[in-house]
C-alpha positions in Angstrom: -29.3 -9.4 -2.5 -28.2 -12.8 -1.0 -27.6 -16.2 -2.6 -26.6 -19.3 -0.8 -25.6 -22.8 -1.9 -24.1 -25.7 -0.1 -20.5 -24.3 -0.4 -20.7 -20.5 0.0 -22.9 -17.5 0.6 -22.9 -14.5 -1.9 -24.2 -11.2 -0.6 -24.5 -7.8 -2.2 -25.7 -4.9 0.1 -25.1 -1.3 0.9 -23.8 0.9 3.7 -25.3 4.4 4.2 -22.9 7.3 4.1 -25.1 10.4 4.1 -28.6 11.7 3.5 -29.0 14.5 0.9 -31.0 17.7 1.2 -33.7 16.0 -0.8 -33.7 13.1 1.6 -32.0 10.8 -0.9 -29.7 8.2 0.6 -26.1 7.9 -0.6 -24.6 4.5 -0.1 -21.5 2.4 -0.5 -21.9 -0.9 -2.4 -20.6 -3.9 -0.4 -19.9 -7.3 -2.0 -19.2 -10.5 0.0 -18.5 -14.2 -0.8 -18.1 -16.4 2.3 -17.3 -20.1 2.1 -18.8 -22.6 4.5 -15.2 -23.5 5.4 -13.3 -21.1 7.6 -10.1 -19.5 6.3 -8.4 -16.3 5.3 -10.4 -13.0 4.9 -9.3 -10.9 1.9 -10.6 -7.5 1.2 -10.6 -5.7 -2.2 -11.2 -1.9 -2.4 -11.7 0.2 -5.5 -12.3 3.7 -6.7 -11.1 5.6 -3.6 -10.3 8.2 -6.2 -13.3 8.9 -8.4 -11.4 9.0 -11.7 -9.7 5.6 -11.1 -12.4 3.3 -12.4 -10.5 0.2 -13.5 -10.4 -1.3 -10.0 -14.2 -1.4 -9.9 -14.3 -3.7 -13.0 -11.5 -5.9 -11.6 -13.6 -6.5 -8.5 -16.6 -7.3 -10.5 -14.7 -9.8 -12.6 -13.3 -11.5 -9.4 -16.8 -11.9 -8.0 -18.1 -13.3 -11.3 -15.4 -16.0 -11.2 -16.1 -16.8 -7.5 -19.8 -17.3 -8.3 -18.9 -19.8 -10.9 -16.0 -21.5 -9.1 -16.8 -21.2 -5.3 -14.3 -20.5 -2.7 -12.7 -23.5 -1.0 -12.4 -21.7 2.3 -12.4 -18.2 3.8 -14.1 -15.1 2.5 -13.6 -12.3 0.0 -15.2 -8.9 0.7 -15.1 -5.8 -1.4 -16.0 -2.1 -1.5 -15.9 -1.7 -5.3 -16.8 2.0 -5.4 -15.7 3.9 -2.3 -16.0 7.4 -3.7 -19.3 7.5 -5.6 -19.5 11.3 -5.4 -16.2 11.6 -7.2 -16.9 8.8 -9.6 -20.0 10.5 -10.9 -18.0 13.6 -11.9 -14.8 11.8 -12.9 -13.1 13.7 -10.0 -10.2 12.3 -7.9 -11.6 14.0 -4.8 -15.0 13.9 -3.0 -16.7 16.5 -5.1 -18.7 18.2 -2.3 -15.7 18.9 -0.1 -12.7 18.6 -2.4 -11.2 16.2 0.1 -8.9 13.3 -0.9 -10.6 10.2 0.7 -7.3 8.3 0.5 -5.7 10.9 2.9 -8.5 10.6 5.4 -8.0 7.1 7.0 -8.6 5.6 9.5 -11.3 8.2 9.6 -13.4 9.8 12.3 -17.2 9.2 12.7 -17.6 12.9 13.9 -15.1 14.4 11.4 -15.3 15.8 7.9 -17.3 14.1 5.2 -14.2 12.2 3.9 -13.2 11.2 7.5 -16.8 9.9 8.1 -16.7 7.8 4.9 -13.2 6.5 5.7 -14.4 5.6 9.2 -17.3 3.5 7.8 -14.9 1.7 5.4 -12.2 1.2 8.0 -14.4 -0.1 10.9 -16.3 -2.4 8.6 -13.1 -4.0 7.3 -11.5 -4.3 10.8 -14.7 -5.9 12.1 -14.0 -9.0 9.8 -10.5 -9.7 11.2 -8.9 -9.3 7.7 -5.9 -11.3 6.6 -5.1 -8.9 3.7 -6.4 -5.7 2.1 -5.7 -5.0 -1.6 -6.5 -1.4 -2.6 -6.9 -1.1 -6.4 -5.8 2.2 -8.1 -5.1 3.5 -11.5 -2.1 5.7 -12.4 -1.0 8.1 -15.1 -1.7 7.7 -18.8 -0.1 4.7 -20.4 1.2 3.5 -17.0 2.2 -0.1 -16.6 0.7 -2.1 -13.7 2.8 -2.4 -10.5 2.5 -3.1 -6.8 3.1 -0.3 -4.4 4.3 -1.2 -0.9 4.6 1.1 2.1 8.2 1.6 3.3 9.3 0.0 6.6 9.1 3.3 8.5 5.3 3.5 7.7 4.6 -0.1 8.4 6.7 0.0 11.6 6.3 -3.8 12.3 8.8 -6.3 11.0 6.3 -9.3 10.8 3.8 -7.2 8.9 6.4 -5.9 6.5 7.6 -9.5 5.7 4.0 -10.4 4.9 3.8 -7.4 2.6 6.9 -8.5 0.7 5.6 -12.0 0.3 2.2 -10.8 -1.0 3.9 -8.2 -3.3 5.9 -11.0 -5.0 2.8 -13.1 -5.4 1.1 -10.3 -7.5 3.5 -10.9 -10.3 4.0 -7.2 -10.8 7.0 -4.9 -10.4 7.3 -4.0 -6.7 7.8 -0.3 -5.9 8.1 1.4 -2.6 6.7 4.9 -2.0 9.3 7.5 -1.1 9.4 10.7 1.0 10.1 12.8 -2.1 6.5 12.1 -3.2 4.6 11.9 0.1 5.6 12.6 3.7 5.2 9.8 6.3 2.2 11.4 7.9 0.4 11.5 4.5 1.2 7.8 3.8 -0.2 6.8 7.2 -3.5 8.3 6.2 -4.0 6.2 3.1 -6.0 2.9 3.2 -2.8 0.8 3.1 -0.9 3.0 5.6 -3.7 2.8 8.1 -4.2 -0.9 7.9 -0.4 -1.6 8.0 -0.1 0.5 11.1 -2.7 -1.8 12.7 -0.6 -4.8 11.5 -3.1 -5.8 8.8 -1.0 -6.3 5.6 -2.3 -3.9 2.9 -1.0 -3.4 -0.6 -1.8 -0.9 -3.4 -2.2 -2.3 -6.9 -1.6 0.4 -9.5 -3.4 -1.0 -12.6 -2.6 1.4 -15.5 -4.4 4.4 -16.7 -7.2 6.4 -15.0 -10.6 7.6 -16.4 -11.3 4.7 -18.7 -11.5 0.9 -18.3 -8.4 -0.7 -20.0 -9.4 -4.3 -20.5 -5.8 -5.5 -20.6 -5.0 -4.0 -17.3 -8.3 -5.4 -15.8 -7.1 -8.9 -16.9 -3.7 -8.3 -15.2 -5.4 -7.2 -12.0 -7.7 -10.2 -11.9 -4.7 -12.5 -12.4 -2.7 -10.9 -9.7 -5.5 -11.3 -7.2 -6.0 -14.9 -8.2 -2.3 -15.6 -7.6 -2.8 -14.5 -4.0 -6.1 -16.4 -3.5 -4.3 -19.5 -4.9 -1.4 -19.1 -2.4 -3.9 -18.8 0.4 -5.6 -22.0 -0.8 -8.9 -20.2 -1.2 -9.4 -21.4 -4.8 -8.5 -24.4 -6.9 -4.8 -24.4 -7.9 -4.1 -22.2 -11.0 -1.2 -24.2 -12.3 1.0 -21.6 -14.0 1.2 -18.4 -12.0 0.8 -15.0 -13.6 3.8 -12.8 -14.0 3.9 -9.4 -15.7 6.8 -8.4 -18.0 9.6 -7.9 -15.4 13.3 -8.2 -16.2 14.7 -11.3 -14.5 17.2 -9.3 -12.5 14.4 -7.3 -10.9 12.2 -10.2 -9.9 11.3 -9.9 -6.2 13.3 -6.7 -5.7 11.7 -3.6 -4.1 12.4 -0.6 -6.3 11.9 3.1 -5.2 9.2 5.3 -6.7 10.5 8.6 -8.2 9.0 11.4 -10.4 12.4 12.9 -10.9 14.0 14.5 -12.9 11.4 17.3 -13.2 11.0 19.5 -16.3 13.2 22.6 -16.2 11.5 24.4 -19.1 8.0 25.2 -20.4 6.9 23.7 -23.7 5.8 20.6 -25.5 7.2 17.3 -24.0 8.1 14.6 -26.5 8.9 11.3 -24.9 11.9 9.2 -26.0 11.0 6.0 -24.0 8.0 3.8 -23.4 6.4 2.7 -20.1 8.0 -0.6 -19.1 11.4 0.3 -20.7 14.5 -0.2 -18.6 16.6 3.0 -18.7 20.2 3.7 -17.6 21.4 6.7 -15.6 22.1 9.6 -18.0 19.9 8.2 -20.8 17.7 10.8 -22.6 14.1 10.1 -21.7 12.3 13.2 -23.0 12.8 16.5 -24.8 11.0 19.8 -24.3 10.4 22.2 -27.3 9.0 25.7 -27.4 6.2 27.0 -29.6 8.6 27.4 -32.5 10.0 23.9 -32.2 13.3 24.9 -30.7 14.7 22.5 -28.2 14.5 23.9 -24.6 15.6 20.9 -22.6 16.7 17.3 -22.8 15.6 15.4 -19.7 17.9 12.5 -18.7 17.3 9.7 -16.2 19.0 10.3 -12.9 19.3 6.6 -12.0 18.9 3.2 -13.5 15.3 2.0 -13.4 12.0 1.1 -15.1 9.7 3.7 -16.7 6.3 3.4 -14.9 4.4 5.9 -17.0 3.9 9.3 -18.5 2.2 12.3 -17.0 -1.4 13.0 -18.2 -0.3 16.0 -20.2 2.6 16.7 -22.7 2.6 20.3 -21.5 5.8 20.9 -19.5 6.5 23.6 -16.9 9.6 24.2 -14.7 9.4 21.9 -11.7 6.6 19.7 -12.9 6.9 15.9 -13.0 6.4 14.3 -16.5 7.6 10.7 -16.0 7.4 8.2 -13.1 10.2 5.7 -12.6 10.9 2.7 -10.4 14.6 3.2 -9.6 17.1 0.8 -8.3 
């Protein structure tokens, strides 16, 4: 589908990823808005994990707005639904092969199914000479939105990292850097953001609240964060007041570290003592674990000062299992 006016072209199309045994064609949806005036090229990607559906709607809302208020310059492209096989079964992974698509980049056209899909996505985006790639995700239950930035050792280029910091601040979200305690460097390099950053294309991950369902409040936050960036790049009419999420003043612009520690030390029912978005001090009780009789088994305390990002998806605790995510100072 293609529409064109005097200021921009809007195109919705598909890219083939495989042919089924019944000869049905599986495809990736591709959305494009291109101004008649040259300028930056911004990519939006969503649903690389099939259970993270909120980003799809954020992209849809951005394109609705751009159809009503055309771009001043440049282009916005999007893969709104990168993992249709996982999406249809509410599965994080590609259902047929149980692969994590976001650990398969930059891909391989002769590799596994996930690597072949990743290759289609990566080569398509690289072919447009992108200015910025924004990968939209969803996190744990009741998580607050935040921007995830790759650490310098993954980016491995000072100029690209400086651009990442700038775009991170523009989102208006809390800025959090991935750490080795969660993923090893080689795993981070196989994500969408890691792969593009290695190729000196700035790429950020926007974590926009809970998975599985569309949270309209978080959709609104995601749209506003992206509009902040398009405004900065002079691709849309000035917004006036910029969007900023609820961030304590002393953390504005700071890069915090992602952590899922402390871990639970006992089995039982987890009862949380804090809310996502709360600032906690080192040593502060954040959760308690009780056994089947209601007897206290463990009081979990914050290891460092930081912000609570979200709860795990279950209140069932086991030794060594993460139950809370933090952005620590």
